[in-house]
C-alpha positions as CSV (number, residue, x, y, z in Angstrom):
1,M,63.3,10.1,-33.9
2,R,62.6,8.8,-30.4
3,A,60.9,5.4,-30.3
4,A,60.2,2.7,-27.7
5,V,59.6,-1.0,-27.3
6,L,57.4,-2.3,-24.6
7,Q,58.5,-5.8,-23.7
8,L,55.7,-7.6,-22.0
9,S,54.0,-11.0,-21.5
10,A,50.4,-11.6,-22.6
11,Q,48.1,-9.0,-21.0
12,G,44.7,-10.4,-21.7
13,M,41.9,-7.9,-21.1
14,S,44.0,-5.8,-18.6
15,S,45.2,-2.4,-19.8
16,T,46.8,-1.2,-16.6
17,K,50.4,-1.7,-17.7
18,L,49.8,-0.3,-21.1
19,Y,48.4,2.9,-19.5
20,N,51.4,3.2,-17.1
21,Y,54.1,2.5,-19.6
22,I,52.7,4.7,-22.4
23,R,52.4,7.6,-20.0
24,I,56.1,7.1,-19.1
25,A,57.0,6.9,-22.8
26,H,55.1,10.1,-23.5
27,N,56.9,12.0,-20.7
28,K,60.2,10.9,-22.3
29,G,59.2,12.3,-25.7
30,V,58.5,9.0,-27.5
31,K,56.7,9.4,-30.8
32,I,56.2,5.7,-31.8
33,L,55.8,2.6,-29.5
34,L,56.2,-1.0,-30.7
35,L,54.7,-4.1,-29.0
36,G,55.6,-7.7,-29.6
37,E,53.3,-10.5,-31.0
38,Y,50.6,-12.2,-28.8
39,I,50.7,-9.5,-26.1
40,L,47.2,-8.2,-26.6
41,N,45.8,-11.6,-27.6
42,P,46.6,-15.1,-26.1
43,F,49.4,-17.1,-27.8
44,F,48.5,-19.0,-30.9
45,K,48.2,-22.4,-29.3
46,E,45.6,-20.9,-26.9
47,L,43.7,-19.2,-29.7
48,E,43.1,-22.6,-31.3
49,T,40.9,-23.4,-28.3
50,L,38.9,-20.2,-28.2
51,S,35.7,-19.2,-30.0
52,A,35.8,-16.5,-32.7
53,S,33.4,-14.4,-30.6
54,M,35.7,-14.5,-27.6
55,I,38.7,-13.5,-29.8
56,K,36.7,-10.7,-31.3
57,E,35.6,-9.3,-27.9
58,Q,39.1,-9.1,-26.7
59,A,40.5,-7.6,-29.9
60,E,37.7,-4.9,-29.9
61,H,38.5,-4.0,-26.3
62,Q,42.2,-3.7,-26.9
63,S,41.7,-1.7,-30.1
64,K,39.5,0.8,-28.2
65,V,42.1,1.2,-25.5
66,L,45.0,1.7,-27.9
67,R,43.0,4.2,-30.0
68,E,42.3,6.2,-26.8
69,L,46.0,6.0,-25.7
70,S,47.3,7.1,-29.1
71,S,45.0,10.1,-29.2
72,T,45.5,11.1,-25.6
73,Y,49.3,10.9,-25.7
74,N,49.8,11.9,-29.4
75,M,51.8,8.7,-30.0
76,T,51.7,6.2,-32.9
77,I,51.3,2.7,-31.4
78,I,52.2,-0.4,-33.4
79,A,50.5,-3.5,-32.0
80,P,50.1,-7.0,-33.4
81,L,46.4,-7.9,-33.1
82,V,44.3,-10.9,-34.0
83,I,41.0,-9.7,-35.4
84,V,37.8,-11.3,-36.5
85,K,35.7,-10.5,-39.6
86,K,32.6,-12.5,-40.5
87,Q,33.6,-15.2,-38.1
88,K,37.1,-15.5,-39.7
89,V,40.2,-14.9,-37.7
90,Y,43.1,-12.8,-39.2
91,K,46.6,-12.1,-37.9
92,T,47.4,-8.4,-38.4
93,V,49.6,-5.6,-37.1
94,A,47.6,-2.5,-36.3
95,K,48.9,1.0,-36.5
96,F,47.1,3.3,-34.1
97,A,47.9,6.9,-34.9
98,P,46.4,9.9,-33.1
99,S,43.9,10.6,-35.9
100,S,43.7,7.2,-37.8
101,T,44.0,3.5,-37.7
102,A,45.5,1.2,-40.3
103,Y,46.1,-2.6,-40.5
104,Y,48.8,-4.7,-42.1
105,Q,47.7,-8.2,-42.7
106,Q,50.6,-10.6,-42.3
107,Q,51.4,-12.1,-45.7
108,L,53.6,-15.0,-44.8
109,L,52.6,-17.2,-41.8
110,I,54.5,-19.9,-40.1
111,N,53.2,-23.4,-41.1
112,Y,55.2,-26.0,-39.3
113,P,53.4,-29.1,-37.8
114,H,53.8,-27.9,-34.2
115,W,52.9,-24.3,-35.0
116,N,50.7,-23.9,-38.0
117,E,49.4,-20.3,-38.2
118,E,48.8,-20.5,-41.9
119,K,46.2,-23.2,-41.4
120,F,44.4,-21.5,-38.5
121,F,44.2,-17.9,-39.7
122,A,42.2,-16.8,-42.7
123,N,44.9,-14.5,-44.1
124,E,44.8,-14.8,-47.9
125,I,47.5,-16.6,-49.7
126,K,48.3,-14.4,-52.7
127,E,51.0,-12.5,-54.6
128,L,53.1,-10.5,-52.1
129,E,52.5,-6.8,-51.7
130,S,54.7,-4.1,-50.2
131,P,54.6,-4.0,-46.4
132,L,52.8,-1.1,-44.7
133,V,54.9,2.1,-45.0
134,F,54.2,5.4,-43.2
135,K,55.9,8.5,-41.8
136,V,56.1,10.0,-38.4
137,D,57.6,13.5,-38.3
138,G,59.3,12.8,-41.7
139,F,60.9,9.6,-40.5
140,K,59.9,6.7,-42.7
141,F,58.9,3.3,-41.2
142,A,57.8,-0.1,-42.6
143,I,56.1,-2.9,-40.7
144,I,57.2,-6.5,-41.2
145,S,56.0,-9.2,-38.8
146,G,58.6,-11.4,-37.2
147,F,58.4,-14.5,-39.4
148,E,58.4,-12.4,-42.6
149,L,61.9,-11.2,-41.8
150,H,63.2,-14.5,-43.4
151,F,62.0,-13.6,-46.9
152,D,64.0,-11.6,-49.4
153,E,60.9,-10.9,-51.4
154,L,59.4,-8.6,-48.8
155,F,62.5,-6.5,-48.6
156,A,62.6,-6.3,-52.4
157,G,59.1,-4.8,-52.1
158,L,60.6,-2.0,-50.0
159,S,63.5,-1.3,-52.4
160,G,63.5,2.3,-53.5
161,K,61.2,3.5,-50.7
162,S,64.0,4.9,-48.6
163,I,62.9,3.2,-45.3
164,D,64.6,4.6,-42.2
165,C,63.4,1.9,-39.9
166,V,61.7,-1.5,-40.2
167,L,59.5,-2.2,-37.2
168,L,59.6,-5.9,-36.3
169,P,57.1,-7.3,-33.8
170,S,58.0,-11.0,-33.0
171,V,57.2,-14.0,-30.8
172,S,60.6,-15.8,-30.9
173,T,61.1,-18.9,-28.7
174,F,63.0,-22.2,-28.5
175,D,66.5,-20.8,-27.7
176,S,66.6,-19.1,-31.1
177,F,68.3,-16.0,-29.7
178,E,71.5,-16.1,-31.7
179,R,69.9,-16.9,-35.0
180,W,67.4,-14.1,-34.7
181,K,70.0,-11.6,-33.6
182,N,72.3,-12.5,-36.6
183,L,69.4,-12.3,-39.0
184,I,68.2,-8.9,-37.8
185,L,71.7,-7.4,-37.8
186,S,72.3,-8.8,-41.4
187,R,69.1,-7.4,-42.7
188,A,69.8,-4.0,-41.1
189,F,73.2,-3.9,-42.7
190,V,72.4,-5.0,-46.3
191,N,69.4,-2.6,-46.3
192,N,71.2,0.2,-44.5
193,C,68.2,0.9,-42.2
194,Y,67.4,0.6,-38.5
195,I,65.5,-2.5,-37.4
196,L,63.6,-2.2,-34.2
197,R,62.5,-5.6,-32.9
198,A,60.0,-6.2,-30.1
199,N,59.8,-9.8,-28.7
200,R,57.4,-10.9,-26.0
201,I,58.3,-12.6,-22.7
202,G,56.6,-15.3,-20.6
203,D,55.8,-19.0,-21.0
204,F,53.2,-21.3,-22.5
205,A,53.2,-25.0,-22.0
206,D,51.2,-27.7,-23.8
207,K,51.5,-31.5,-23.8
208,N,54.3,-31.4,-26.3
209,F,56.4,-28.2,-25.8
210,N,57.3,-25.5,-23.3
211,W,57.2,-22.3,-25.3
212,K,59.5,-19.9,-23.5
213,F,59.6,-16.4,-25.0
214,Y,62.9,-14.9,-24.2
215,G,62.6,-11.2,-24.9
216,D,65.8,-9.7,-26.3
217,S,64.0,-6.8,-28.0
218,L,66.7,-4.8,-29.8
219,L,67.7,-2.0,-32.1
220,A,70.0,-2.7,-35.0
221,S,71.8,0.2,-36.7
222,P,72.0,0.9,-40.5
223,N,75.6,-0.4,-40.3
224,G,74.4,-3.7,-38.8
225,E,75.5,-3.0,-35.2
226,L,73.6,-3.9,-32.1
227,L,72.8,-0.6,-30.5
228,E,70.4,-1.5,-27.7
229,H,68.8,-4.7,-26.4
230,L,66.8,-6.0,-23.4
231,G,67.1,-9.1,-21.4
232,N,64.2,-11.5,-20.6
233,K,62.3,-9.2,-18.1
234,E,59.4,-6.8,-18.5
235,E,60.9,-3.5,-19.6
236,L,60.5,-0.3,-21.6
237,M,63.3,0.4,-24.0
238,I,63.6,3.9,-25.3
239,V,65.8,4.5,-28.4
240,D,66.9,7.4,-30.6
241,M,67.3,7.0,-34.3
242,S,68.8,9.5,-36.8
243,H,67.8,9.9,-40.5
244,T,71.3,11.4,-41.0
245,D,72.9,8.2,-39.9
246,V,70.8,6.2,-42.3
247,I,71.9,8.5,-45.2
248,A,75.5,8.2,-44.1
249,A,75.4,4.4,-44.1
250,R,73.9,4.3,-47.5
251,R,76.6,6.6,-48.9
252,S,79.4,4.8,-47.2
253,W,78.5,1.3,-48.5
254,G,76.9,2.3,-51.8
255,F,74.7,-0.8,-52.1
256,K,71.7,1.0,-53.5
257,D,73.8,3.0,-55.9
258,M,75.3,-0.1,-57.3
259,I,71.8,-1.6,-58.0
260,N,70.4,1.6,-59.3
261,K,73.1,1.8,-62.0
262,R,72.1,-1.5,-63.3
263,I,68.4,-0.8,-63.2
264,S,68.8,2.5,-65.2
265,N,70.8,0.7,-67.9
């Protein structure tokens, strides 16, 4: 499976870079493309100052562009997107496939005093459900938003679904590079699956903080190894993943077999 991460800063209403990079990815044989959070929409702190109608207009424009690109280039595009329904604002991850569109509504949102998405967005607080799971050419993916990576319960929801790769759009900042890298590699290892992480780049400053988004989009292996990663610049990272390597890691470590024995008894 050939996939790619497009590491960008916020693009606003402009689609030029998306067109250019997706055309390049298509020519390289990429089947699935992942974007980071707050690339198609302004950063959360900016959204707090915008009207719902303005947010809706931007989201509808970007959705139209990505549907067209997915269909034109026969590529599945995973894109975090802030959408508006009945004047309420929701944080989602959209899956634009050549013939369909699906949305994963983020279930766990950050709620710290300086960054309270849970308060701003209308995402329902309810019992956790399994993340969105889908296949591309027989390769099985799951989508988990960046903050949700911290929670064991979401990975428990994927248990038994034989996920080959978790797609992880994120918006990491505040010099958290090492913590995020260690968490991603650990999750990949104990679940014996790839994790493909897209992080945005760029800056946002308010009166209290300078939010510097450092990139470091990466691919972790089913053995918990760092296979590929980017720096803090605008880049397209193309990666290859193997279902055979996922199976080999599961057989080698035997984590799932050990649990399955105890469930069956």
